[in-house]
N, C-alpha and C positions, 0 to 999 in steps of 0.2 A: 429521254424525257419521261417523267412519271405520268400517271393517269389523271383522273379527274380531280378537281379542286372543289371543296365544299365550304360553305359558311356554316359554322357549328354553334355560334353564339352571337347574340345581338343585344345591345343595350344603348339607351339614350337618356339624356336628361330631359327635363321639361324645357321648352323653348320660351324664354321670358323676354319681355320688352327691355328690361334693364336689370341684369343680374349684378348689381353694384356690390353685393356683399361677399362675392366669391371670386378669387383669382382663377385664371384659366387652368392652373394646375389642379385646383380643387374640382373644377368641372370635369376634367379628364379623369381624375381619380374616381369620381362618382360613376363613371362608365367602366373603368378598368376592373374595379372590384367585382361587380356582378359577372363580368365576362370570365374572370378566373374561377369564380364560384360555379358558374354553369358548366364549365368544362373540366374542372379539377386540375387544370394546368398550373404550373408555378413558374416563377422567374428562375429557371434552372437551365443550364446550357446543355444538359443531356437530352439528346433527340428522343422524341416520343414522350418525354416527361414535362418539358418546359417549353416556353416561347423561344423560338429560334431567331426571330426577327421582328422588329416593330416598324410600322410605317405610320408616320404622323401626317396630319393635314392641318396646316395653319397658314397664316399670312402675316408677314412682318409688320405691315402698316396697321392692320387691325389690332395686332398685339402690341403696337407701339414700342417695338424693340427689334433690332436686327437679329438674324439667325434665331428666331423665336423658339425653334424646336430644342435648342440647347437647354432651355428651362424645363423641358419635359422629360429629360433622360431618366430622372429618378422615378417619376410616375410610371414610365413605360418599361422600367426594368432594363434600361439600355446601357448602363455603365459597363464598359468593357465588352459590349455586345454590338449588334448591328441595329442601327436606327436610321431610317431614311425619311426624308420629308417630301411631301407633295404640296405644292402651293396652288392656290386657285381652285380648279375644278376637282371636288373631292372624290368623285367616282374613279378618278385615275389611280387612287390608292388601291382599288380592287384589282386593276390591271397589274400594278406593281406586285401585289401579293401573289396573284395567280402565276405571274412569270417566275417569281422566286421559287414557288413551290414546284412548278412544273420543270424547273431547271434541275431538280433533284438535290439541291443543296440544303433545303430546309423543309421541315414537315409542318410547322405551325407558325402562322404570322398574326400578330396583333395589329389591327388597324384602328386608329383613334383620331378623330378630327374634332377641333374646337374652334369657336369664334365668338367674340364679343363685339358685335357691331355697335353697341351702345357706347363703347369707349371713345369712338371718334366723334368729333363735333358734327360731322355729317358723313354718311357712307358715300354720298355723291362726291365728296372731296377725295375719298379713297379711290373710287373708280375713275375719277378725273385723271389720276396719274397713269392710267392705262393707255392714254393717248399720247401721240408724239408731241414734243415740246415746241415744235416750230409751226405746224400748220393747224392742228386740231385742238390742242389745249388753249391757245389764245382766244378761240371763239367759244370756250366754255363747255365743250362736250364732256359728258360723263355717261355712264351706262343708262341712266334714266332719260337723258336727252336723246341718246341714240335710239332707245326703245320707242320714244315718241315718234321719231322719224319712221321707224319700222311699222308702228301701229298705223300711221297715216297711209303708208304705202299698201299695207295689207287690207285696210279698210276700203281704200279706193279700188282695189282689185276685186274684192269679194263682197262688199256691201255689209260687212260686219257692223251691227247696229249697237247703239247705246244700250238698248234693252237687253240684247244678248250678253253684252259685257256685264251688266248688272246681275243677270241670272247666274253667270259663271261665279261671280264673287259670293252671291248669296249661298249657292250650293257649297262652295269651299268652306264658308263659315259653318254651315250645317254639319259638314263632315268633320271639321275641326273639333266640334263639340263632342264627338265620339272618340276622340284621340286623346289619351291622357297626356301625351307629350305637348299638345297644343291647347290644353285646358285653360280657360280664362279668356280666350279671344271672343268678344261679344258678338252675338248674331247681328245681322244688318238686314234691312229691307232693300228692295230694288230702288225705291225712291231715295233712300239715304245714300246709296251708292251713286246714283245719278246726280245727286246734289252735292257730293263731296268736292272739295276744291280741286282745281286743275293743277297737275304737276308738270306735265309736258304734253301739250295738246296732241292727241285726244285722251291721254292717260290721266285719270283722276286719282286722288289720294287713295281711295279704297280699291282702285284697280291694281295697286302695287302691293307686293309682299311687305308685311310690317317689319320694322327693325327687330332683330332677334339675337339673343345670346343662347348658346347651348353647346352640347357636345354629343357625339355619337360614336359608337365603336362596334367592331366585329372581330371574331377570331376565325380565320380561314385555315383549313388543314388539308393534307393530302388524302387521296382516296383510301390509303391504308390506315391512316390515323383517324379519320373523321368518324367512323362508326364507334370508335372507342370513346369519343368525346361527347357525342349526342345521339339521341334516338332518331332524330329527323334531320339528316344532312340536307342542305339546300345546295344543289350543284350549280356552279357557274358554267353554263354551256356555250356561251358566246359573248364576245366583247367586240366593240368597234368604236373608233373615234375618228374625227375629221376636223380640220381647221380651215376656215375660209380666209380670204385675203384681209389685210389689216385695214385699209382705208374704206370707209363706208361708201364712198362714191364709186368704188370699183365693184360693188356688189348689187344684185337685185334684192333689196331687203324684204320683198314680199315673197321670195322664193326660198324655202328652207333647204337649199341644195346641200349645205354642209351636213345637216341632220340626216338627209336621205342617204348620203354616202356612209356616214357612221352606222346607220341602221342596216344598210345593205351588208356591210362587213359582219356585223353581229349576227344577222339572220342567216347568212351563208354558213357561218361556223356552227350555229345552233340548229341548222336545218329547219328554219321557219319558212314556210311557203306562203302563208297568207296572214299577216299580222292582225288584220281586222277580226279574225276568228281564232287564231292559234293561241292567244293568251287569255288567261282568266283574269289577270290583274295587270294594269299598266300604271306606273307612277311617273308623272311628267313634271319636270321642273318649270312650272309656270310662274316666273317672277312677276309677270304682269298678266292681267286677265286676257288680253288679246292673244297672248302666246299659246294658250291652251288649244284653240282650234288650229293655229299656225303649226305648232309642233305636232298635232295630230295628223296633219297632212304630211309632214316630213317623216313621221314614223309609219305611214301607210295605213293608219286607222281609218282614213277616208281618202277620197280622191282629191287631187289638186284643185283648189278653189272651192271645195265643198265643206270647209271647216265650219262656217256659220250654220249650214244645214245640219251638219253633224251635231252641233251643240243643241239644236232644237229637236232632234229626232227622238221621240218618246220611246222608240223601240230599241234604243241603244242600250242594251243590257250586257253585252259581252264584246270586248272585255270591260270590266268595271274599271273606270279611270279615276285615279286619285281618291281612293276611299279614305286616305289619311287626311285629306284636305289639300294636299299638294303644298307648294311653296307659298301659295296665297294664305295658308293657315299659319305661316310663320316659321321659316328656317333660315339660318344665316346663309348669305350668298355663296360662300365658298364650300358650304356643306350640302347644298341642295341635292346634288347627284348622289352623294354618299347616304344621305337620309332616304332618298328614294330606294336605293338598294336595300337598306335596312328594313324599310317598310315592306318591300316585296318579300324579303326573307321571313319576316314575321307572318305575313299572309300564308306563305307556303308551309310554314311550321305549324300553322293553326293557332298562333299566339297573338292575333290582332284584336282580341276582345270584341267590343261593340262594333268595330268597323270590319270585322272578319267577313271575307267573301267565301261563301260555302263551297267546299270542294276544290279550292284553288290549288293547282298543280304546276302551272307555268306562268311566269311573270316577266315583265319588261320594266327596267328602270332606266331613266333618262337624266342626264346631267348637261348643264350648259354653262358657259363662261364667256366673257368678252362682250363687247358692245354688239347689241342686236344679234345675239346668238352666234358669235364668230367661231366658237369652238364647242363641239358637241360630243358627248359620250353616250354609249348605249350598252347596257349589260342585260343579258338574257339569263334567267334563273329557272330551275326546275327541280322538282322532288321526284324520287322514285315512286 
């Protein structure tokens, strides 16, 4: 097994509500070009000179075609080469790249994810397909409806209030204004959030992440190659994932047990002892406002049941959570975790612009997929 693995380049498009004018290949190319420019790598099979392997992140249903990665082989330089696809939770592509590099078979891996949520009539129709066709599809379940059930359970357990949910959304929009990738998302007031239409009680329209189109990518490299590609390698020091049971009725929806398990694995590998103080930056995949305090509990940023108090704590200065605006600022569902990794890498490289956290040296990225957080990913990053 080779040594450490580093993220050496990061690029992302703007996340738009409706990128009608561009095919997904064009969005991906908009990411691939700057990644190659940043590192000087080429689509060349000679090790140490070119990209050895590509990992794409996409979804056949969102792309409206089967085996959707087939349409990306030219953009990813994958003709007669190695291209693998990760569907659903985008942060899993980081695991794939790390495993490939640490195996010793490749030195540099290109990771690119894309999604156009606007192409579907409703993203809820897409997530409806994640449920079994006999028991849960007939009652109309989708990810939003499942989130409503989880929000009710978590609110009943902790007393999370409408006012706290509104503050979470307002802050996310304020942070989004500092992020060029989410520019254009209008600010909102607490009263506007509280008055927005109901989606799935108690989730309101402004409590949910907006429909988003975009792409994000990174180049990962071996410990030997990374210093030749960039001045500030960001090392992947720990990863962890976990999947909960399929049927919602078999889970305690107010208990983020799946996330705790994923975080525990990542923390053990990265030698994290106290996540509440060991990180400078944390990026959480908060698809819905209530999930920010719930996932904070699962990640160990606060004690169980203390998520609402954590939201209100004015002394909460470290770690800085979601300086990018998080998913509430607008990232496609399947790219949420991958964007969180990219945002953390930009912070540790000192390239986060107006949202930069001063002196950031250690970060945590979180991804989630499935109904009510059924599957969770955690990636720990650090710079020397």
